[in-house]
C-alpha positions as CSV (number, residue, x, y, z in Angstrom):
1,M,38.4,4.7,10.0
2,A,35.6,3.4,12.0
3,A,32.2,5.1,12.1
4,T,28.8,4.4,13.4
5,A,26.1,5.4,11.0
6,V,22.3,5.1,10.5
7,A,21.0,4.4,7.1
8,K,18.4,7.0,5.7
9,E,15.9,6.4,2.9
10,R,17.1,5.2,-0.7
11,L,18.9,7.9,-2.9
12,V,18.2,8.1,-6.7
13,L,21.0,10.2,-8.1
14,E,22.1,11.3,-11.8
15,S,25.5,10.1,-12.6
16,P,26.7,12.6,-15.7
17,A,28.9,11.8,-18.7
18,K,31.7,14.2,-19.3
19,I,33.6,15.5,-22.5
20,N,37.3,16.6,-22.9
21,L,37.2,20.2,-24.5
22,N,41.1,19.7,-24.9
23,L,43.5,17.0,-23.9
24,E,47.4,17.5,-23.8
25,V,49.5,14.3,-23.2
26,L,52.7,15.8,-21.5
27,G,54.7,12.7,-21.1
28,P,54.9,9.5,-19.0
29,R,55.3,9.6,-15.3
30,A,57.5,7.5,-13.1
31,D,54.2,5.7,-11.7
32,G,53.5,4.6,-15.1
33,F,50.6,7.0,-15.7
34,H,50.7,9.9,-18.2
35,A,50.9,13.5,-17.0
36,I,48.2,15.4,-18.8
37,R,46.3,18.8,-19.1
38,T,42.8,18.8,-19.8
39,V,39.6,20.7,-19.6
40,L,36.8,18.6,-18.4
41,T,33.0,19.4,-18.3
42,H,30.1,17.6,-17.4
43,V,27.1,16.9,-20.0
44,S,23.5,16.3,-19.8
45,L,23.5,12.5,-20.6
46,H,23.5,10.5,-17.5
47,D,23.3,7.0,-15.8
48,T,20.9,6.5,-12.9
49,V,22.3,5.3,-9.5
50,T,20.0,4.1,-7.1
51,L,21.1,3.2,-3.4
52,T,18.5,1.4,-1.4
53,P,19.6,0.6,2.2
54,G,18.3,-2.7,4.1
55,G,18.7,-6.3,4.1
56,R,21.9,-7.8,5.1
57,K,24.1,-8.0,2.1
58,F,25.2,-6.2,-0.6
59,V,23.3,-6.7,-3.9
60,F,24.6,-5.4,-7.1
61,H,22.9,-4.7,-10.4
62,G,25.6,-3.0,-12.5
63,G,23.8,-2.3,-15.6
64,Q,23.6,-3.9,-19.0
65,G,26.8,-4.7,-20.7
66,T,29.0,-4.0,-17.5
67,P,31.0,-6.1,-15.3
68,K,29.0,-7.6,-12.5
69,D,31.6,-7.6,-9.7
70,E,35.2,-6.4,-9.2
71,G,35.5,-5.3,-12.9
72,N,32.7,-2.7,-12.2
73,L,34.1,0.7,-10.8
74,A,30.7,1.4,-9.1
75,Y,31.1,-2.2,-7.1
76,Q,34.7,-1.3,-6.1
77,A,33.5,2.1,-4.8
78,V,31.4,0.3,-2.5
79,K,34.1,-2.1,-1.4
80,S,36.6,1.0,-0.9
81,I,34.1,2.8,1.3
82,T,33.1,0.0,3.7
83,R,36.9,-1.1,3.6
84,K,38.1,2.5,4.7
85,T,35.5,3.2,7.1
86,G,34.6,0.0,8.6
87,V,30.8,0.7,7.9
88,R,29.0,-2.3,6.4
89,H,25.2,-2.1,5.9
90,G,23.1,-4.0,3.7
91,L,22.7,-2.1,0.5
92,D,20.9,-2.7,-3.1
93,L,23.0,-0.9,-5.7
94,R,21.5,-0.4,-9.0
95,V,23.1,1.3,-12.1
96,V,20.7,2.0,-15.1
97,K,23.1,2.8,-18.2
98,R,22.8,5.3,-20.6
99,I,26.4,6.4,-21.2
100,P,28.0,4.1,-23.7
101,I,30.9,1.9,-22.0
102,A,34.5,2.5,-22.8
103,A,33.6,5.6,-25.0
104,G,35.5,8.0,-23.6
105,L,32.9,9.7,-21.7
106,G,33.6,8.6,-18.1
107,G,30.6,6.5,-17.3
108,G,32.6,4.0,-14.9
109,S,34.1,6.8,-13.3
110,S,31.1,8.9,-12.9
111,N,29.3,5.9,-11.3
112,A,32.1,5.3,-8.8
113,A,31.9,9.0,-7.9
114,T,28.2,8.9,-7.5
115,V,28.4,5.8,-5.2
116,L,30.9,7.3,-3.0
117,R,29.2,10.7,-2.7
118,G,26.0,8.6,-2.2
119,L,27.0,6.4,0.5
120,N,28.5,9.1,2.3
121,E,25.2,10.8,2.6
122,L,23.1,7.6,2.9
123,W,25.1,6.0,5.7
124,G,25.9,9.5,7.3
125,L,29.8,8.8,7.3
126,G,30.8,12.5,7.4
127,L,33.6,12.1,5.0
128,S,35.2,15.3,3.9
129,Q,35.4,16.3,0.1
130,S,39.3,15.5,0.3
131,D,38.6,12.2,1.8
132,L,36.2,11.1,-1.0
133,E,38.7,12.5,-3.5
134,T,41.7,10.5,-2.1
135,M,39.3,7.4,-2.2
136,G,38.3,8.2,-5.7
137,L,41.8,8.6,-7.3
138,E,42.5,4.9,-6.0
139,L,39.9,4.0,-8.3
140,G,40.5,5.9,-11.3
141,S,41.8,9.2,-12.6
142,D,38.6,10.9,-13.6
143,V,36.8,10.0,-10.4
144,P,38.0,12.9,-8.4
145,F,36.6,15.2,-11.2
146,F,33.3,13.7,-10.9
147,L,33.2,14.2,-7.1
148,R,34.2,17.8,-7.7
149,G,31.7,18.3,-10.5
150,G,31.3,21.3,-12.8
151,T,34.0,22.6,-15.4
152,C,38.0,22.0,-14.5
153,I,41.4,22.0,-15.7
154,A,42.8,18.7,-14.7
155,T,46.3,18.1,-14.5
156,G,49.0,15.6,-13.1
157,R,47.1,12.1,-13.6
158,G,43.9,14.2,-14.0
159,E,43.4,14.4,-10.1
160,A,44.7,18.1,-9.7
161,L,41.7,20.2,-10.4
162,E,41.3,23.7,-11.0
163,P,37.4,24.7,-11.4
164,I,36.8,27.3,-14.1
165,Q,33.7,29.4,-15.0
166,H,31.4,28.2,-17.6
167,S,28.9,30.7,-18.2
168,V,26.3,29.2,-20.7
169,P,25.5,25.4,-21.5
170,F,26.8,24.8,-25.1
171,E,24.7,22.4,-27.5
172,L,26.4,19.2,-28.5
173,V,25.6,16.2,-30.6
174,L,27.5,12.9,-29.3
175,V,28.3,10.5,-31.7
176,T,29.6,6.9,-30.4
177,P,30.9,4.3,-33.1
178,A,29.9,0.8,-32.0
179,L,33.4,-0.3,-30.7
180,K,35.3,0.1,-27.4
181,V,38.5,1.9,-26.7
182,T,40.1,1.9,-23.3
183,S,42.4,4.6,-22.1
184,E,45.1,1.9,-21.7
185,W,45.1,1.1,-25.2
186,A,44.9,4.8,-26.5
187,Y,47.8,5.7,-24.1
188,G,49.7,2.5,-25.2
189,H,49.3,3.4,-28.9
190,L,50.4,6.8,-29.0
191,P,53.2,7.8,-31.3
192,A,56.6,8.2,-29.9
193,E,57.0,11.6,-31.1
194,L,53.4,13.4,-30.5
195,T,52.6,16.5,-32.9
196,R,51.1,18.9,-30.5
197,S,47.5,20.2,-31.4
198,G,47.9,23.6,-30.7
199,T,45.5,23.7,-28.3
200,S,45.2,26.7,-25.7
201,T,44.0,25.8,-22.3
202,N,43.7,29.5,-21.7
203,M,41.6,30.2,-24.8
204,V,39.6,27.4,-23.9
205,K,38.8,29.4,-20.4
206,V,37.9,32.4,-22.2
207,A,35.5,30.8,-24.4
208,L,33.8,29.0,-21.7
209,A,33.8,32.3,-19.6
210,S,32.4,34.2,-22.6
211,G,29.9,31.6,-23.9
212,R,31.5,32.0,-27.5
213,V,31.1,29.0,-29.2
214,E,33.3,29.7,-32.3
215,L,36.1,30.6,-29.9
216,L,35.9,27.2,-28.2
217,A,35.6,25.3,-31.7
218,A,38.8,27.1,-32.7
219,H,40.9,25.6,-29.8
220,L,39.7,22.1,-29.3
221,G,42.3,19.5,-29.3
222,N,43.0,16.0,-28.1
223,D,46.6,14.3,-28.5
224,L,44.8,10.9,-27.9
225,E,43.3,11.2,-31.4
226,Q,46.8,10.4,-32.8
227,A,46.6,6.9,-31.5
228,V,42.8,6.4,-32.2
229,L,42.1,7.9,-35.5
230,P,44.8,5.9,-37.6
231,K,43.4,2.7,-36.2
232,H,39.8,2.9,-36.4
233,A,38.1,4.6,-39.7
234,V,34.7,4.8,-38.2
235,V,35.9,7.4,-35.7
236,R,37.7,9.4,-38.6
237,E,34.3,9.1,-40.4
238,A,32.2,10.2,-37.6
239,K,34.2,13.3,-37.2
240,R,33.9,13.9,-41.0
241,K,30.1,13.4,-40.8
242,L,29.6,15.8,-38.3
243,K,31.7,18.5,-39.8
244,S,29.6,17.8,-42.9
245,A,26.1,18.0,-40.9
246,G,27.3,21.5,-39.9
247,A,29.1,21.2,-36.7
248,V,31.0,24.4,-35.5
249,G,33.7,22.4,-34.0
250,V,34.3,18.4,-33.9
251,L,36.5,16.7,-31.3
252,M,37.0,13.2,-29.9
253,S,36.3,12.9,-26.2
254,G,38.9,11.3,-24.0
255,S,40.3,8.1,-25.4
256,G,37.2,7.8,-27.8
257,P,35.8,6.6,-29.6
258,T,32.8,9.0,-29.0
259,V,33.1,12.3,-31.1
260,F,31.1,15.3,-30.2
261,G,30.0,18.3,-32.4
262,L,29.3,21.7,-31.0
263,A,26.3,23.5,-32.4
264,S,25.6,27.5,-32.7
265,N,22.2,26.9,-30.8
266,A,19.7,24.2,-29.9
267,E,17.8,24.0,-33.5
268,H,21.3,23.6,-34.9
269,A,21.9,20.7,-32.8
270,D,18.7,19.1,-33.3
271,Q,19.5,19.3,-37.1
272,M,22.9,18.1,-36.8
273,A,21.5,14.8,-34.7
274,E,19.0,14.1,-37.1
275,K,21.5,14.1,-39.9
276,M,23.8,11.8,-38.0
277,S,20.9,9.6,-37.1
278,R,20.6,8.2,-40.6
279,S,23.5,6.0,-40.3
280,N,23.5,2.7,-38.2
281,K,27.2,2.8,-37.6
282,W,26.9,4.8,-34.3
283,K,24.8,6.1,-31.3
284,V,23.4,9.6,-31.7
285,V,22.6,11.5,-28.4
286,R,21.5,15.2,-28.3
287,A,23.2,16.7,-25.2
288,N,24.4,19.9,-23.7
289,T,27.1,20.9,-21.3
290,L,26.1,21.6,-17.8
291,V,26.9,25.0,-16.1
């Protein structure tokens, strides 16, 4: 699709992390992916993406510790949108990373979605939400969710999205051990016979709509823990320590290794974060879900 566009002033955008409040692996698909059912929600931890038009080239600064070119989803997002639209303007793209990499928080997918949405605005491309989500799915299964935002039930590969009500923010502590776990590794190490977590998507919906943290905690579940926890003692320890620190509920997010603890209120979360910060085995972030 060709388009004529005039670049606007630069955009500085927040690129939020996500957590999975539950994650059920339903089985392999013919395309090599796994069918899942999961509840995804944005959290306050975010990267910053700055898109500055001008010049004749594409200049990319992907953030400390990230791939510098085709291996970076933000870079791939620029190439995808220029290839699909035929629009090529000079661009300086800078990503300031705060979301840990390969940590189950969706940082790369969030960056890609932010770039797609930002360039659509910056270059006046007029792409629809459906256009952007189709492009996003080619980059990664979580990218359509980050384009949609809010809180959603995701099924299929994660691209079929149902927005759900999320009435109040929940206070969190995010704990990320010093290791990287890719989603490919986690899915590849699932046991042949999964033990169902017993999580209930319907009850998670009720808890989110009502703001009842204890109800949400009772229905947290992640099938990918069955791949990650047996292999990584530090993730098991993070879960145990968060429980000892008073978390109402604890769960690994996505493919990990990040573990989050639900708190009953902000003061409780502050106390949990202080206790967890006494160890140098992990990064600790105070956060909250976004409504």
